[in-house]
C-alpha positions as CSV (number, residue, x, y, z in Angstrom):
1,M,0.0,0.0,0.0
2,E,1.3,3.5,-0.9
3,C,2.2,5.6,2.0
4,N,-0.2,8.5,2.2
5,N,2.4,11.3,2.6
6,K,1.5,13.1,-0.6
7,L,-1.5,15.2,-1.8
8,K,-2.1,13.9,-5.3
9,I,-3.1,17.3,-6.9
10,N,-3.0,15.7,-10.4
11,E,-6.1,13.7,-9.6
12,Y,-7.9,17.0,-10.2
13,V,-5.6,18.9,-12.5
14,S,-2.3,18.4,-14.3
15,I,0.5,20.4,-12.6
16,S,1.6,22.0,-15.8
17,Q,-2.0,23.0,-16.7
18,L,-2.5,24.4,-13.2
19,K,0.7,26.5,-13.5
20,R,-0.4,27.7,-17.0
21,K,-3.8,28.8,-15.7
22,L,-2.4,30.7,-12.7
23,K,0.4,32.2,-14.9
24,G,-2.2,33.3,-17.4
25,Y,-4.2,35.0,-14.7
26,L,-1.1,36.8,-13.4
27,I,-0.3,38.0,-16.9
28,D,-3.9,39.2,-17.4
29,Q,-3.5,41.2,-14.1
30,G,-0.2,42.7,-15.3
31,Y,2.1,40.6,-13.2
32,G,3.5,38.2,-15.7
33,E,6.9,38.4,-14.0
34,F,5.5,36.8,-10.8
35,K,6.2,33.1,-10.3
36,P,3.5,30.8,-8.9
37,S,6.0,28.3,-7.4
38,I,4.4,25.7,-5.2
39,F,1.6,28.2,-4.3
40,S,-0.5,26.9,-7.1
41,Q,-0.6,23.4,-5.7
42,G,-1.2,24.6,-2.2
43,L,-4.0,26.8,-3.4
44,I,-5.8,23.7,-4.8
45,V,-5.3,21.8,-1.5
46,G,-6.9,24.7,0.4
47,L,-9.9,25.0,-2.0
48,V,-10.6,21.3,-2.1
49,M,-10.5,21.2,1.7
50,V,-13.0,24.1,1.9
51,L,-15.3,22.2,-0.5
52,E,-15.1,19.0,1.4
53,E,-15.8,20.8,4.7
54,L,-18.8,22.5,3.1
55,V,-20.3,19.3,1.8
56,S,-19.7,17.5,5.1
57,D,-21.5,20.2,7.1
58,C,-24.4,20.2,4.6
59,L,-24.7,16.4,5.2
60,K,-25.4,17.0,8.9
61,N,-28.6,18.9,7.9
62,T,-29.9,16.4,5.4
63,T,-32.6,13.7,5.9
64,K,-33.5,10.7,3.8
65,D,-36.2,11.5,1.2
66,K,-38.9,9.2,-0.2
67,S,-36.5,7.7,-2.7
68,G,-34.0,6.8,0.1
69,L,-31.5,9.5,-1.0
70,Y,-29.8,12.1,1.2
71,T,-30.0,15.1,-1.2
72,I,-28.1,18.3,-0.7
73,N,-30.3,21.0,-2.3
74,S,-30.0,24.7,-2.6
75,L,-32.3,25.3,0.5
76,I,-30.1,23.2,2.7
77,L,-26.9,24.8,1.4
78,K,-28.2,28.4,1.7
79,N,-29.5,27.7,5.3
80,L,-26.0,26.5,6.2
81,L,-24.3,29.5,4.6
82,Y,-26.6,32.1,6.1
83,E,-27.1,30.6,9.6
84,T,-23.5,29.9,10.6
85,D,-20.6,32.3,10.9
86,K,-18.2,29.6,9.6
87,Y,-19.1,30.4,6.0
88,S,-19.7,34.1,6.4
89,F,-16.8,34.7,4.0
90,S,-18.9,33.3,1.2
91,L,-22.0,35.6,1.5
92,K,-20.5,38.5,-0.5
93,Y,-20.2,36.2,-3.5
94,F,-24.0,35.9,-3.8
95,R,-24.4,39.5,-4.9
96,K,-23.3,38.6,-8.4
97,Y,-24.4,34.9,-8.6
98,N,-26.3,34.0,-11.7
99,S,-27.9,30.5,-11.8
100,V,-27.9,30.6,-15.6
101,I,-24.1,30.7,-15.7
102,K,-22.1,27.5,-15.2
103,Y,-19.0,28.3,-13.2
104,H,-17.1,25.0,-13.0
105,D,-14.9,25.7,-16.1
106,S,-13.4,28.9,-14.5
107,V,-12.1,27.1,-11.4
108,F,-8.4,26.1,-11.6
109,F,-9.1,22.4,-11.0
110,N,-11.7,19.8,-12.0
111,I,-14.3,20.7,-9.4
112,K,-17.0,18.4,-10.8
113,K,-14.7,15.5,-10.4
114,V,-14.0,16.4,-6.7
115,M,-17.8,16.7,-6.0
116,D,-18.5,13.4,-7.8
117,G,-15.8,11.8,-5.7
118,L,-17.4,13.2,-2.5
119,E,-20.7,11.7,-3.5
120,S,-19.0,8.3,-3.9
121,K,-17.0,8.8,-0.7
122,H,-20.1,9.3,1.4
123,G,-22.0,6.5,-0.3
124,S,-24.4,5.9,-3.1
125,K,-27.3,7.4,-1.1
126,L,-25.8,11.0,-1.2
127,M,-26.7,13.3,-4.1
128,I,-25.8,17.0,-4.6
129,D,-28.4,18.6,-6.9
130,S,-27.2,20.6,-9.9
131,E,-28.1,24.0,-8.5
132,S,-26.2,23.3,-5.3
133,K,-23.2,22.2,-7.3
134,N,-23.3,25.4,-9.2
135,I,-23.5,27.5,-6.1
136,I,-20.6,25.6,-4.5
137,C,-18.6,26.2,-7.8
138,Y,-19.2,29.9,-7.5
139,I,-18.2,30.1,-3.9
140,I,-14.9,28.2,-4.6
141,L,-14.3,30.4,-7.7
142,G,-14.8,33.6,-5.6
143,L,-12.5,32.3,-2.9
144,Q,-9.9,31.2,-5.5
145,Y,-9.6,34.8,-6.9
146,D,-9.7,36.4,-3.5
147,I,-6.8,34.3,-2.3
148,V,-4.8,34.9,-5.5
149,N,-5.5,38.7,-5.6
150,L,-4.4,39.1,-2.0
151,A,-1.3,37.0,-2.6
152,I,-0.4,39.3,-5.5
153,K,-0.8,42.4,-3.3
154,M,1.4,40.9,-0.5
155,V,4.2,39.9,-2.9
156,K,4.1,43.2,-4.7
157,Y,4.1,45.1,-1.4
158,A,7.1,43.0,-0.2
159,N,8.9,43.8,-3.5
160,R,9.2,40.1,-4.3
161,K,8.1,38.0,-7.3
162,T,7.5,34.5,-6.0
163,L,4.2,33.3,-4.4
164,N,4.6,30.5,-1.9
165,N,2.7,28.5,0.7
166,H,3.8,30.7,3.5
167,I,1.8,33.5,2.0
168,L,-1.1,31.1,1.3
169,E,-1.3,30.1,4.9
170,L,-1.3,33.7,6.1
171,I,-4.1,34.6,3.6
172,C,-6.2,31.6,4.7
173,L,-5.7,32.7,8.3
174,Y,-7.2,36.1,7.4
175,L,-10.0,35.1,5.0
176,L,-11.2,31.9,6.6
177,P,-12.5,31.0,10.1
178,D,-9.9,29.6,12.5
179,D,-10.9,26.0,12.3
180,L,-10.8,25.9,8.5
181,S,-7.5,27.8,8.2
182,S,-5.9,25.6,10.9
183,K,-6.9,22.4,9.1
184,I,-5.4,23.8,5.8
185,K,-2.2,24.9,7.5
186,L,-1.8,21.5,9.2
187,K,-2.4,19.7,5.9
188,L,0.2,21.9,4.1
189,D,2.7,21.5,6.9
190,S,2.2,17.7,7.3
191,Y,2.2,16.5,3.7
192,N,4.4,16.7,0.7
193,I,2.6,18.0,-2.3
194,S,3.1,15.6,-5.2
195,T,4.3,16.9,-8.5
196,D,4.2,13.5,-10.1
197,D,2.7,14.6,-13.4
198,N,3.6,13.3,-16.9
199,D,2.9,16.8,-18.2
200,N,5.3,18.4,-15.8
201,D,8.5,17.6,-17.7
202,N,8.4,20.5,-20.1
203,D,7.8,23.5,-17.9
204,N,9.1,26.8,-19.3
205,D,12.4,28.3,-18.4
206,D,10.4,30.8,-16.4
207,D,10.4,28.3,-13.6
208,D,14.0,29.1,-12.8
209,E,16.3,28.6,-9.8
210,E,14.3,30.9,-7.6
211,E,11.2,28.8,-8.1
212,K,13.1,25.5,-7.7
213,T,14.4,26.7,-4.4
214,D,10.9,27.5,-3.3
215,D,9.7,24.0,-4.4
216,I,12.4,22.3,-2.3
217,N,12.0,24.5,0.8
218,I,9.9,27.6,0.9
219,V,11.3,28.7,4.3
220,D,15.0,28.5,3.5
221,D,15.3,32.3,2.9
222,D,14.8,33.7,6.4
223,D,15.2,37.3,5.1
224,D,12.3,36.8,2.6
225,D,10.2,35.2,5.3
226,D,10.9,38.0,7.7
227,L,10.1,40.6,5.1
228,I,6.9,38.8,4.1
229,D,5.9,38.5,7.8
230,N,6.4,42.3,8.3
231,V,4.5,43.1,5.1
232,T,1.8,40.7,6.2
233,D,1.5,42.5,9.5
234,D,1.1,45.8,7.7
235,I,-1.5,44.4,5.3
236,V,-3.4,42.6,8.0
237,I,-3.5,45.8,10.0
238,K,-4.8,47.7,7.0
239,L,-7.4,45.0,6.3
240,E,-8.5,45.0,9.9
241,E,-8.9,48.7,9.7
242,V,-11.1,48.3,6.6
243,K,-13.0,45.5,8.3
244,Q,-13.6,47.8,11.3
245,E,-14.8,50.5,9.0
246,V,-17.2,48.1,7.4
247,V,-18.5,47.1,10.8
248,K,-18.9,50.8,11.7
249,L,-20.8,51.4,8.5
250,E,-23.0,48.4,9.2
251,E,-23.7,49.8,12.7
252,V,-24.6,53.2,11.2
253,K,-26.8,51.4,8.7
254,Q,-28.6,49.6,11.5
255,E,-29.0,52.9,13.4
256,V,-30.5,54.4,10.3
257,V,-32.9,51.5,9.9
258,K,-33.9,51.8,13.5
259,L,-34.5,55.6,13.1
260,E,-36.6,54.9,9.9
261,E,-38.6,52.3,11.9
262,V,-39.2,54.9,14.7
263,K,-40.2,57.5,12.1
264,L,-42.6,55.0,10.4
265,E,-44.0,54.1,13.8
266,E,-44.5,57.8,14.6
267,V,-46.1,58.4,11.3
268,K,-48.3,55.4,11.9
269,N,-49.3,56.6,15.4
270,N,-49.9,60.1,14.1
271,K,-52.2,58.6,11.4
272,I,-54.1,56.6,13.9
273,E,-54.4,59.6,16.2
274,K,-55.6,61.7,13.3
275,E,-58.1,59.0,12.4
276,V,-59.4,58.9,16.0
277,I,-59.6,62.7,16.1
278,D,-61.5,62.7,12.8
279,E,-63.8,60.0,14.0
280,N,-64.4,61.9,17.3
281,T,-65.0,65.1,15.3
282,K,-67.6,63.3,13.2
283,E,-69.3,61.8,16.2
284,T,-69.4,65.3,17.8
285,S,-70.8,66.8,14.6
286,K,-73.5,64.1,14.5
287,S,-74.4,64.7,18.1
288,K,-74.7,68.4,17.5
289,S,-76.8,67.8,14.4
290,K,-79.1,65.5,16.4
291,S,-79.4,68.0,19.2
292,K,-80.2,70.7,16.7
293,L,-82.9,68.6,15.1
294,S,-84.4,67.8,18.5
295,K,-84.6,71.5,19.4
296,N,-86.2,72.3,16.1
297,K,-88.8,69.6,16.7
298,V,-89.6,71.1,20.1
């Protein structure tokens, strides 16, 4: 039996294809000189782990239907996402979600194969419906680009050109809840990422000595790590400041909503009061009219 000390990334994507996809995205963003190094493989490890955790948590809320299947549908998925803080990072992605668009092709790895594998792993009784699969694809896609874009900013800020798993771990720590980021860090620290790929023998000369050094040991250069750590501290502080501003804006928004509710309540009360006064006025007028009629009759 093969010793399970490697993460076989090429079960979901060929290493060379993965590097080309990430390199292509870097070029599109104007950072063609940046080197993906082992970051690309670590990224897939992290994304697959988030996907697996999401499906596993959905399963806890499923019940057997009439056909004997445990089906993860969009209602179960959305309830999990909205009712738990664990996946609060994913809520912002729903603003631009379109059920008509199929998102799986934009993810850097074969996400459909991963989900099919999860269905098999949890037994033939499990089924993830097509809408839920598309939502999950969109969440993973959004997280994929959030991680890559933040990694670009960190490397640029540090005046470096190589992305590595040290940066990835720090980004996961910031973007994801503690339990998820800790699991990803533990996986990346404990396992060797396999680069056994038949397509990996003709990588371009762009993967030079700097990248090879990163592949062997990404923490050999203490100066780089210290610099990245310092830069990370600065970025995290700035991100926390932005986060606090968002919280403050949300509090202000809530206060505005409360004030609007108070105003609406006042308007409603005033309306009711006016209706009561009008009604009393009418009754008074009627009484006066009756009294007048009685006097005339006398």
